C-alpha positions, 0 to 999 in steps of 0.5 A: 042790714043784710047780705044781700046783693046775691053774694056767693058764699061757700060754707065748709061744714054747713050740713049739721049743728052750727054750719046748717044754722050758718047755712040757712041764715044767709041764704035767707039774707040773700046769699048764693050759698054752696056748702060742704059735708063729709057724710050725710047725703040725704041730709045735705040734699034736704038742706040744699033743696030748703035754701035753693043752694048747692051741697058738695061732698069734700074731706077738708082734711085732703088738702088737694080735694079742698084747693081744687074745689074752692078754686073751681068755684071762681070768685067767692065773695065770703068763706065760712070754715066751719068744719072741724073735729073735736078729739078729747081724751086723755093727753098721754093715751090718745091715738097720734094718728087721731091727733095729726087729723085734727091738726089737718082738720082744724088748722091746716084746711082752714089756711088752705082755704082761706089762701085759695078763697082770697086769690080770686076773692073781690074787694071787700071780701070776707073770710070767717073761721068758726073757732071756739071758746076753748082757744081761750078757755079750758076748764077741764083735761082732755082738751089740749089738741082740740084748744090748741087747734081753735087757738091756733085760728087767732094767730091765722087770722090776724096774720091774714087780716094783714096780708089781705087787708089792702084789697078790703078782705076781712079774716075774722073768727067766731068763738061759740060756747056750749051751743044745743047741737047734736054733738053737745046737746043743751040736755047733755050730760055735761051740760050742769058742768058747762053751764057752771061756768058761765055768766048767762047759763044755758047753752047757745042756739046755732041762730045765734052763732049764724046771726054774729056770722052773718054781721061779719059778712055784711057791710057794716063789720067792714072795719072788724078784721083779725078779730076773735068775736066770742059768742059763749055766754061768759064761759070764758070771761 
């Protein structure tokens, strides 16, 4: 089954990579999709035209702007939080301001966005966070802050699932592993290292992650909540 029924969906961080695959899939399934972007206005406009949706420039790290934008949309049937940043490097040398920014975007923003959306979300609404397999496995140095930020989403989803459960609103995390995007291309320098950790030795496609998100938003997943669903080719197995 598809989500169809003209559901209203907001995708935070939808102009490229996994986010754009999610936007395309949900629009194909019949949703009215609005998505946000931080930069690349031309690319965002092209995607909005392609899917018949709306692009909204927004800095997810700006709490006031984030909450205002979500409240201005009225009742959302579903919220997908894909906006995130990856800063890696030697823990003793990384800029503390860079780490604080990572936590604002990867932890604070998903929480505030979910709460703002849930205030007006109808019965049976859906909230999906895009996390990472690094929440469960960090096989190389330099990813402590990023892994911590993605692990936080698991606890957040469990707690919000309890908070919103009486209204039938589900809250889940999708945890991709290596996925073919501009940030992590399938032919990139770290390909062989990442594939060495995997049971299925290839990068995932953005469409495969989007398909899992679409299922969570659809009617067949109405009893799935507080869960972290990993799609990583066995990276964390």
